[in-house]
Structure formats: structure tokens, C-alpha cells
LUMTIVEX-778358 format. One record per residue: residue in one letter; x, y negated, z of N, C-alpha, C, O, CB in turn. Coordinates in steps of 0.001 Angstrom, whole numbers, padded with zeros to 6 digits, always signed. Each point is the difference from the previous one (the first is absolute). Glycine has a CB too. Example, Ala and Ser with C-alpha at 12.3 -4.5 7.8 and 13.67 -1.06 7.14 Angstrom:
LUMTIVEX-778358
A+013190+005690+007800-000890-001190+000000+000900-001200+000000+001036+000019+000665-002928+001154+000581/S+001542-002223-001966+000820-001190+000060-000770-001090+000730+000509-001108+000169+000675+001736-002314/
end
This chain:
LUMTIVEX-778358
M-146730+133924+001828+000856-000756+000902-000389+000338+001439-001180-000006+000349+001453-001867-002056/K+000698+002159+002511-000275+000336+001392-000398-001249+000768+000309-001121-000405+001312+003038+000290/A-002311-001709+001230-000471-001126+000811+001155-000861+000483-000113-001225+000021-001844+002589+000689/D+003076-000739-000317+001152-000769+000481+000572-000873-001098+000348-001157+000236+000163+002963+001398/T-000414-001250-002846+000529-000747-001126-000939-001143-000360+000442-001114-000279+000712+003177-000565/C-002441-001781+000852-001003-001018-000292+000050-001103+001044-000051-001182-000339-001402+002903-000761/S+001550-001347+002346+000064-000961+001091+001234-000880-000135-000080-001213+000195-001148+002812+001290/A+002358-001006-001815+001242-000764-000160-000113-000958-001177+000466-001137+000078+000846+003042+000901/A-001925-001455-002065-000166-000860-001173-000923-001169+000322+000278-001133-000390+000089+003108-001121/L-001455-001712+002214-000923-001071+000372+000672-000974+000956-000201-001210-000101-001743+002761-000217/H+002733-001035+001238+000728-000840+000952+000953-000925-000749+000084-001189+000305-000258+002983+001464/T+000894-001246-002754+000944-000794-000786-000728-001084-000784+000452-001144-000041+001072+003128-000129/Q-002643-001637-000450-000783-000985-000748-000505-001096+000921+000048-001178-000354-000721+002946-001279/Y+000191-001396+002804-000506-000955+000973+001099-000974+000417-000202-001215+000017-001460+002919+000791/M+002824-001154-000471+001119-000842+000436+000455-000923-001124+000207-001193+000226+000513+002986+001374/N-000560-001257-002811+000438-000826-001123-000961-001150-000247+000424-001133-000227+000671+003128-000787/K-002371-001707+001059-001006-001032-000230+000102-001105+001042+000013-001182-000346-001516+002896-000682/H+001574-001341+002289-000013-001000+001060+001324-000745+000128+000012-001171+000381-001673+002570+000801/V+002753-000755-001487+001286-000706-000013+000009-001006-001150+000491-001117+000156+000691+003127+000859/R-001724-001616-002170-000071-000908-001147-000891-001198+000316+000345-001135-000327+000020+003075-001234/I-001502-001690+002191-000899-001093+000374+000700-000958+000949-000084-001217-000162-001900+002722-000141/A+002669-000958+001287+000686-000843+000983+001127-000787-000639+000219-001154+000366-000801+002789+001416/S+001306-001045-002729+001135-000695-000595-000432-000996-001070+000734-000947-000283+000664+002943+000760/D-002582-001804-001083-000491-000930-001018-000693-001218+000597-000248-000985-000696-000010+002916-000829/D-000043-001862+002774-000746-001069+000659+000846-001264+000073+001214+000077+000193-002501+001620+001145/D+000664-002849-001488+000701-001279+000089+000112-000513+001423+000553-001077+000226-001360+000566-002494/E+000298+001255+003221+000049-000437+001389+001427+000122+000537+000827+000700-000584-003233+000005+000912/P+002688-001375+000766+001343+000061+000582+000415+001427+000361-000843+000871+000211+000496-003177+000665/R+001651+002525-000811+000523+001333+000307-000509+000537+001334-000159+001210+000162+002180-001777-001483/Q-002272-000313+002260-000507+000459+001295-001319+000739-000189-000241+001026+000636+001378-002955+000526/S-001990+001404-002038-001275+000654-000278+000230+001345-000693-000699+000972+000287-000425-003224-000464/Q+002101+002312-000732+000321+001258-000668+000460+001036+001022-000397+001164-000057+001024-002416-002040/A+000200+000820+003016+000484+000910+001032-001160+000519+000846-000016+001169+000385+002215-002388-000341/R-003156+000360+000240-001172+000412+000778-000818+001032-000769-000479+000976+000578+000422-003228+000540/K-000101+002034-002415-000757+000943-000825+000702+001360-000070-000634+001046+000138-000262-002975-001485/L+002209+001896+001131+000741+001255-000056-000037+000728+001337-000069+001229+000039+001548-002215-001790/A-001433+000241+002834-000098+000615+001332-001359+000671+000173-000093+001074+000595+001674-002803+000343/A-002626+001104-001452-001345+000574+000098-000089+001304-000798-000599+000972+000461-000369-003285-000167/V+001562+002331-001486-000004+001218-000822+000789+001102+000694-000442+001147+000056+000245-002529-002155/R+001363+001030+002626+000813+001001+000706-000742+000544+001217+000057+001198+000279+002035-002351-001061/N-002780+000289+001497-000770+000435+001165-001133+000944-000423-000247+001011+000658+000807-003177+000518/A-001233+001836-002255-001107+000836-000473+000497+001396-000374-000721+000985+000161-000472-003039-000996/L+002409+002134+000344+000538+001298-000418+000397+000887+001170+000319+001173-000200+000477-002266-001863/T-000807+000561+003273+000329+000827+001167-001185+000846+000447+000172+000947+000766+001482-002672-000058/Y-002851+001394-001177-001184+000763+000372-000055+001292-000793+000477+000067-001133-001697-002183+001698/E+000638+003135+000034-000180+001276-000679-001486+000322-000056-000729-000173+000976+003001+000986-000205/F-002695-000351-001914-001394+000353-000195-000077+001439-000474+000938+000502-000620-001545-002894+000087/P-000499+003058+000817-000113+001394-000440-000047+000080-001521-000650-000813-000658-000557+001395+002785/T+001893+000391-002662-000033+000241-001436-000328+001463-000218+000016+000798+000937+001665-002646-001398/G-001971+002184-000743-000315+001388-000305+000146+000241-001481+000547-000824-000733-002107+000942+002679/D+001069+001010-002369+000033+000365-001403-000868-000977-000789-001168-000202+000335+001557+002639+000250/I+000172-003043-001629-000713-001029-000749-001278+000541-000638-001011-000701-000034+003193-000425-000400/D-002155+002354-000070-001203+000577-000612-001117+000160+001032-001168-000242-000304+002611+001445-001370/Q-001088-000799+002881-000998+000148+001064-000553-001363+000397-001210-000148+000173+002375+002221+000660/I-000306-003055-000690-000448-001349+000380-000955-000555-001048-001049-000546+000342+003212+000151+000883/L-001802+000531-002507-000860-000510-001068-001331+000740-000045-001045-000604-000243+003080-000020-001061/S-001994+001938+001541-001227+000794+000019-000924-000450+001127-001203-000162-000204+002455+002101-000772/E-000687-002140+002163-000805-000446+001135-000557-001403-000231-001125-000297+000401+002513+001729+001113/T-000616-002280-002147-000463-001358-000303-001166+000058-000995-000994-000707+000163+003325-000217+000258/E-002207+001757-001438-001054+000142-000993-001293+000492+000636-001079-000500-000317+002810+000961-001422/V-001627+000521+002637-001183+000526+000693-000656-001118+000803-001226-000092+000041+002262+002404+000087/G-000239-003155+000506-000531-001103+000791-000790-000992-000844-000998-000550+000467+002913+000827+001082/Y-001482-000511-002785-000725-000912-000885-001341+000587-000425-000952-000739-000248+003136-000172-000561/R-002261+002231+000725-001250+000644-000435-001052+000006+001099-001198+000062-000278+002522+001363-001273/E-000875-001491+002796-000965+000092+001121-000717-001299+000218-000839-000099+000895+002255+001807+000174/
end
């Protein structure tokens, strides 16, 4: 799986999880709207990504040190 495809799949899982949490909550709709706004805001940030095999390899090396 390419990094872009993996990233898109993780993004979809993240959104589905948090939308489900917000919609299952018994709190008033105003609170749900606030939660969804927070998730949408978080998704506007960009973080560096790279090849998943390289990232996992570097992480493994870090645990050994």
C-alpha cells in the first residue's frame, strides 16, 4: 500500500471514529458541534510523512538505542 493510500485510509478511520463518538454522545447538540469543529480544525494541520517501511525501521532503531 502506498503512503498516500495508507494516509487516506487512516484519515478515514480517524474521521469515522470521531464522528461516531460525537454522534453517540448524550450531550447536547451544541457540544457535538464543538467536538466536530475540533476534529475539523485538527485535520487542517499538516505533518511530515514518509515511506512507512522507513518510518517503522527508524522507530525500531530508536527502541534499540
